[in-house]
C-alpha positions in Angstrom: 8.8 25.3 -18.5 10.9 23.8 -15.7 10.9 20.0 -15.5 9.0 18.6 -12.5 10.8 16.6 -9.8 9.4 13.8 -7.5 7.9 10.6 -8.6 7.4 11.4 -12.2 11.0 12.5 -12.5 12.2 9.3 -10.9 10.3 7.1 -13.4 11.4 9.2 -16.4 15.1 9.3 -15.3 15.5 5.7 -14.2 13.9 4.0 -17.2 12.3 1.5 -14.8 8.8 0.2 -15.3 6.2 0.9 -12.6 3.7 -1.6 -11.2 0.6 -2.0 -9.2 -0.1 -2.4 -5.5 -1.9 -5.3 -4.0 -4.7 -2.8 -3.2 -5.1 -1.9 -6.9 -5.2 -5.5 -7.9 -7.8 -6.3 -5.2 -9.9 -3.4 -6.4 -9.8 -4.5 -10.0 -10.7 -8.1 -9.0 -13.6 -6.9 -6.8 -14.9 -4.6 -9.6 -14.9 -7.5 -12.1 -16.5 -9.9 -9.6 -19.3 -7.6 -8.6 -20.0 -6.7 -12.2 -20.4 -10.4 -13.0 -22.5 -11.0 -9.9 -25.0 -8.4 -11.2 -24.8 -9.0 -15.0 -23.4 -12.5 -15.5 -20.5 -11.1 -17.5 -16.9 -10.4 -16.4 -15.4 -7.2 -17.8 -11.9 -8.2 -19.2 -9.9 -6.1 -19.0 -11.4 -4.3 -16.1 -10.7 -0.6 -15.6 -10.6 1.1 -12.2 -10.0 4.6 -10.9 -7.0 5.2 -8.6 -7.0 7.8 -5.8 -5.3 10.4 -8.0 -7.6 9.8 -10.9 -5.6 7.5 -13.2 -7.6 4.7 -14.8 -5.5 1.6 -15.6 -6.9 -1.6 -17.0 -6.2 -5.1 -15.6 -6.6 -8.4 -17.4 -8.3 -11.2 -15.5 -6.3 -14.3 -14.7 -9.2 -16.2 -13.1 -13.0 -15.9 -12.9 -15.8 -18.0 -11.5 -19.5 -17.4 -11.2 -22.1 -19.6 -9.4 -25.8 -19.3 -8.9 -25.7 -21.1 -5.6 -26.2 -24.6 -6.9 -22.6 -25.7 -6.4 -21.1 -25.3 -9.8 -19.1 -22.3 -11.0 -18.7 -21.3 -14.6 -15.3 -19.9 -15.4 -11.5 -20.2 -15.2 -10.4 -21.1 -11.7 -6.8 -19.9 -12.3 -3.8 -21.0 -10.4 -0.5 -19.7 -9.1 2.5 -22.0 -9.3 4.1 -20.6 -6.1 5.4 -17.5 -4.4 6.8 -14.7 -6.6 6.0 -16.5 -9.9 3.6 -15.8 -12.7 1.3 -18.7 -13.7 1.5 -20.1 -17.2 -1.7 -20.7 -19.0 -3.8 -19.3 -21.8 -2.1 -16.0 -22.0 -4.9 -13.8 -20.9 -2.7 -10.7 -20.6 -0.5 -8.8 -18.3 -1.7 -7.2 -15.0 -2.1 -3.7 -16.3 -1.3 -0.9 -18.7 1.7 1.4 -18.3 1.9 5.2 -18.3 0.9 6.6 -14.9 3.1 7.5 -11.9 2.7 7.4 -8.2 4.2 5.8 -5.1 3.2 3.4 -2.3 5.0 2.1 0.7 4.4 -1.6 0.5 5.8 -5.1 1.1 9.3 -6.3 0.9 12.9 -5.6 -0.1 13.0 -2.0 -1.1 10.1 -0.7 1.0 8.9 1.6 -1.8 6.0 -0.7 -2.7 4.9 -4.2 -3.1 6.6 -5.2 -6.4 9.4 -7.5 -7.4 11.8 -7.0 -10.3 10.9 -9.2 -13.2 9.4 -9.6 -16.6 5.9 -8.3 -17.1 4.5 -11.9 -17.6 1.2 -13.2 -18.8 -1.5 -13.9 -16.4 -2.3 -17.5 -17.1 -5.6 -19.4 -16.3 -7.1 -22.8 -15.8 -7.9 -23.1 -19.5 -11.2 -22.7 -21.3 -14.6 -22.3 -19.8 -15.4 -25.1 -17.4 -16.7 -25.7 -13.9 -15.2 -25.6 -10.4 -16.8 -26.8 -7.3 -17.7 -24.1 -4.8 -14.6 -23.1 -2.9 -12.5 -25.4 -5.1 -8.8 -25.5 -5.6 -7.4 -24.3 -8.8 -7.5 -26.4 -11.9 -5.3 -26.4 -15.0 -5.6 -27.5 -18.5 -6.4 -26.5 -22.1 -10.1 -27.1 -22.1 -13.1 -27.6 -19.8 -12.3 -29.3 -16.6 -13.1 -29.3 -12.9 -11.4 -28.3 -9.7 -12.6 -29.5 -6.3 -12.0 -28.8 -2.7 -9.4 -27.1 -0.6 -8.5 -23.6 -1.9 -11.2 -21.8 0.0 -11.5 -18.7 -2.1 -15.1 -19.4 -3.1 -18.2 -18.0 -1.5 -20.6 -19.7 0.9 -22.4 -22.9 -0.2 -25.9 -22.2 -1.5 -25.2 -18.5 -2.2 -24.6 -16.9 -5.5 -21.1 -15.5 -5.7 -18.5 -14.3 -8.3 -14.8 -14.5 -8.1 -12.2 -12.7 -10.2 -8.4 -12.8 -10.0 -5.6 -10.5 -11.1 -1.9 -11.3 -11.2 0.1 -8.8 -9.4 2.6 -7.1 -11.7 5.1 -5.1 -9.7 7.0 -3.6 -12.5 10.8 -3.4 -11.9 10.5 -2.9 -8.1 11.9 -5.8 -5.9 9.3 -7.4 -3.8 8.1 -10.9 -2.9 4.5 -10.4 -4.1 5.3 -10.0 -7.8 3.4 -12.6 -9.7 1.0 -13.4 -6.9 -2.7 -14.1 -7.9 -4.9 -11.6 -6.0 -8.6 -12.8 -5.9 -11.8 -11.1 -4.8 -14.9 -13.2 -4.2 -18.1 -11.2 -3.9 -21.6 -12.1 -2.8 -24.7 -10.1 -1.7 -24.7 -8.9 1.9 -27.5 -8.0 4.3 -29.6 -4.9 3.3 -28.0 -1.8 4.6 -24.7 -3.5 5.4 -22.6 -1.7 2.8 -19.3 -3.3 2.0 -18.1 -6.0 4.5 -14.5 -7.2 4.2 -13.3 -10.7 4.8 -9.8 -12.2 4.7 -9.7 -15.2 2.4 -6.8 -17.6 2.1 -3.5 -15.9 2.0 -4.7 -12.5 3.5 -3.8 -11.9 7.1 -5.8 -10.9 10.1 -4.8 -8.2 12.6 -4.0 -9.7 16.1 -2.2 -6.9 17.8 -3.0 -3.2 18.6 -1.0 -0.3 17.1 -2.0 -0.8 13.4 -4.5 1.3 11.5 -7.0 -1.5 11.7 -8.8 -3.0 14.7 -7.8 -6.3 16.2 -9.7 -9.1 14.4 -10.0 -7.1 11.1 -8.8 -8.5 7.8 -5.4 -6.9 6.9 -6.9 -4.8 4.1 -5.6 -1.3 4.7 -7.8 1.9 4.8 -7.0 3.2 1.3 -7.6 -0.1 -0.5 -10.8 -0.5 1.5 -12.0 2.9 0.3 -10.9 2.1 -3.3 -13.0 -1.1 -3.2 -16.0 0.7 -1.6 -15.8 3.4 -4.4 -15.6 0.7 -7.1 -18.6 -1.2 -5.6 -20.6 2.0 -5.5 -19.8 2.7 -9.1 -20.8 -0.8 -10.3 -24.0 -0.7 -8.2 -25.0 2.6 -9.8 -24.3 1.4 -13.3 -26.0 -2.0 -13.0 -28.8 -1.4 -10.5 -27.2 -3.1 -7.5 -27.6 -2.1 -3.8 -23.9 -2.0 -3.0 -24.5 -4.3 0.0 -21.9 -6.9 -0.5 -19.3 -9.1 1.2 -15.9 -8.8 -0.4 -13.5 -11.6 0.4 -9.9 -10.9 -0.7 -7.5 -13.9 -1.1 -3.9 -14.2 -2.3 -2.7 -17.6 -3.6 0.3 -18.8 -1.5 -0.1 -15.6 0.5 0.6 -17.2 3.9 3.8 -18.6 2.6 4.8 -15.3 1.0 4.0 -13.4 4.2 6.8 -15.2 6.0 9.2 -13.0 4.1 7.5 -9.8 5.2 7.2 -8.0 8.6 3.6 -9.2 9.0 4.3 -12.0 11.6 6.3 -9.7 13.8 3.5 -7.0 13.6 0.9 -9.6 14.6 -0.7 -9.9 11.2 -1.2 -13.6 11.0 -2.4 -15.9 8.2 -1.1 -14.1 5.2 -0.3 -10.8 3.5 -1.6 -7.3 3.9 -3.5 -5.6 1.1 -1.7 -2.3 0.8 -1.1 0.9 -1.1 -1.9 4.6 -0.9 -1.9 5.5 -4.6 -2.3 2.1 -6.3 1.0 2.5 -8.1 4.4 1.0 -7.4 7.3 3.3 -8.2 10.4 1.2 -8.8 12.9 1.7 -6.1 16.3 2.9 -7.4 18.4 4.7 -4.8 20.3 6.7 -7.4 17.2 7.6 -9.3 15.3 8.6 -6.2 18.1 10.8 -4.9 18.5 12.4 -8.3 14.8 13.2 -8.3 15.2 14.9 -4.9 18.0 17.0 -6.2 16.0 17.8 -9.3 13.1 18.8 -7.2 15.2 21.2 -5.1 16.6 22.8 -8.3 13.1 23.2 -9.8 11.8 24.8 -6.6 14.7 27.2 -6.4 14.4 28.1 -10.1 10.7 28.9 -9.6 11.6 31.2 -6.7 10.2 29.0 -4.0 11.6 29.9 -0.5 9.8 27.1 1.4 9.9 23.4 0.4 8.6 20.3 2.1 10.4 16.9 2.2 7.6 14.2 2.5 7.9 10.5 3.2 4.8 9.7 1.1 1.6 10.8 -0.5 -0.3 11.2 2.8 2.3 13.4 4.5 2.5 15.4 1.2 -1.3 16.2 1.5 -0.8 17.3 5.1 2.1 19.6 4.2 0.0 21.2 1.5 -3.0 21.6 3.9 -0.8 23.1 6.7 1.4 25.4 4.6 -0.5 25.9 1.3 2.6 24.9 -0.7 2.4 24.6 -4.5 3.3 21.3 -6.2 6.7 22.4 -7.3 7.7 23.0 -3.7 7.1 19.3 -2.7 10.0 16.9 -2.5 9.3 13.2 -2.7 11.8 12.4 0.1 10.7 8.8 0.7 13.3 7.2 3.0 16.1 9.6 2.0 16.0 12.3 4.6 19.8 12.6 4.5 19.7 13.3 0.7 17.3 16.1 1.2 19.2 17.7 4.1 22.7 17.4 2.5 21.6 18.8 -0.8 19.7 21.7 0.8 22.9 22.5 2.9 24.7 23.1 -0.4 21.6 24.7 -2.2 19.6 26.3 0.6 16.1 27.7 0.7 14.7 29.8 3.6 12.5 27.1 5.1 12.2 23.3 5.0 9.2 21.3 6.3 9.9 17.7 7.0 6.6 15.7 7.0 6.1 12.0 7.5 4.8 9.2 9.5 5.5 9.1 13.2 7.5 5.8 13.0 9.7 7.0 10.2 10.4 10.3 11.8 11.2 8.6 15.1 14.2 7.1 13.2 15.3 10.6 12.1 14.8 11.7 15.7 17.2 8.9 16.8 19.8 10.2 14.3 19.2 7.9 11.3 19.3 9.7 7.9 18.2 6.6 5.9 14.7 5.7 7.1 14.2 2.5 5.2 13.1 -0.5 7.3 16.1 -2.7 6.1 18.6 -0.1 7.3 17.0 1.5 10.4 14.4 0.3 12.9 12.0 2.0 15.2 13.8 2.0 18.6 11.1 1.4 21.3 13.7 1.9 24.0 14.5 5.4 22.6 10.8 6.2 22.5 10.5 5.1 26.1 13.3 7.4 27.1 11.6 10.3 25.3 8.4 9.5 27.0 10.1 9.6 30.4 11.5 13.0 29.7 7.9 14.1 28.8 6.7 13.1 32.2 5.5 9.5 31.6 5.1 7.2 34.6 7.4 4.2 34.8 4.4 2.0 34.0 3.8 4.0 30.8 7.6 4.0 30.0 7.5 0.2 30.2 4.4 0.0 28.0 6.0 2.2 25.3 9.1 0.0 25.4 6.9 -3.1 24.8 4.6 -1.5 22.2 3.9 -3.4 19.0 4.4 -0.4 16.7 5.5 3.3 17.0 1.8 4.2 16.4 0.8 2.2 19.5 3.5 4.0 21.5 2.3 7.5 20.5 -1.4 6.5 21.2 -0.5 5.2 24.6 1.3 8.5 25.4 -1.5 10.6 24.0 -4.1 8.9 26.2 -1.9 9.7 29.2 -1.3 13.3 28.2 2.4 12.8 27.3 3.3 14.6 24.1 5.5 11.9 22.6 4.6 13.1 19.1 5.9 16.6 19.8 9.0 15.2 21.5 9.8 13.1 18.4 9.2 16.0 16.1 11.6 18.2 18.2 14.3 15.5 18.2 13.9 15.0 14.4 14.2 18.8 13.9 17.4 18.7 16.0 18.8 16.0 13.8 17.9 17.9 10.6 19.5 21.2 11.9 22.6 19.2 12.8 23.0 18.2 9.2 22.2 21.7 7.9 24.6 23.4 10.4 25.9 26.6 8.7 23.1 26.8 6.1 20.5 29.5 6.5 17.5 27.0 6.5 14.8 27.1 9.1 13.2 23.7 9.8 9.8 22.6 11.1 8.6 19.0 11.5 5.2 17.4 11.2 4.5 13.9 12.4 1.3 12.1 11.3 -0.4 8.8 11.8 -1.5 6.5 9.0 -4.8 8.4 8.6 -3.0 11.7 8.1 -3.8 13.1 11.5 -1.1 15.3 13.0 0.3 13.6 16.1 3.4 15.9 16.7 4.9 19.2 15.5 8.0 21.1 16.2 
């Protein structure tokens, strides 16, 4: 049987260790905290289900449980600083190995939110002790107390539970490796469902153009759904209502966020909780490009005449929905549009679909073949020029040029009836055909927003 390409091939060929997104860590922490709130016991390790069905287990680095009287039983946990793993009682690493996936997350490589480094032990505040409500982290070998300042606790006078997981990013470079991700859970109003709050170190959205409304905690849609699903599962198992407040915090998150794009995007006060699959694939340029080539070879050997190069898991789902492509016709292109196009020029198939987020494909439209944020940027001036060719008023052209994100630009144009998404798709298609010149490959392009809605086609 032919060997598969894509993410699985990259991990296998590179020898690099995968990791976990901040969204997966927050889900694990929330699962453990809600379980303790209902039963009085923290599951450790705690197992969660990822969007593609994998079930990794995460060791807890911190836990606290209060009945509303002001004292909390448990291990407060601490993090020594950005991108470090706390030393303590050696409660375990952040998760098991053996599943594959991809997420586009924080930091250096852009493939996910992980930093290269040793797996590391989670560390804790020591033995069972007490911590004042909302207290800062303590440390030590035995019972002790921690008081005031950290702010990750629940409201005074309310029963709440907190659990923390140390982010293990595997071998992918990123500033959040070793960060302690906490979830504090308390009962919400009847019928409220899951209400999300940003604790210390998690940002708040202050500008339009992101997949979350202004004023919302920077907990992205997929991690929110993962946490909702986990809460529903715990409620069903232990007789809860599922009406809870989930406050997510990241120790030193505000400091770490200064090394990310969050301040420029208007996400203030800390990090975003991100991830679309829950899994970080280590970013190795040579391994990724090799997996693209392998994917093309596998598709051709299987007799496929139509392949899709996708920037991520969401665009992959859209390509399958639109064209009904089988798994072995899907190429995990990531940021390497040029690698797909150049290899297909030498090893052609009849048809290529390029599918990806609007912002990334706007870079391809502008002539960039490497779509990574450190090597190409969304050009708002270029988008404004395209909008003008599409009939935009000068007022709208100025608004596009000043937009916070590419998504905001396409939304502004859509509201005015200007087909900026289609114009970007057509320009991206022209760039692709320019690279493929001389090769018998037809090209179509699908641009999507973060929710997977098609915003442009050519």
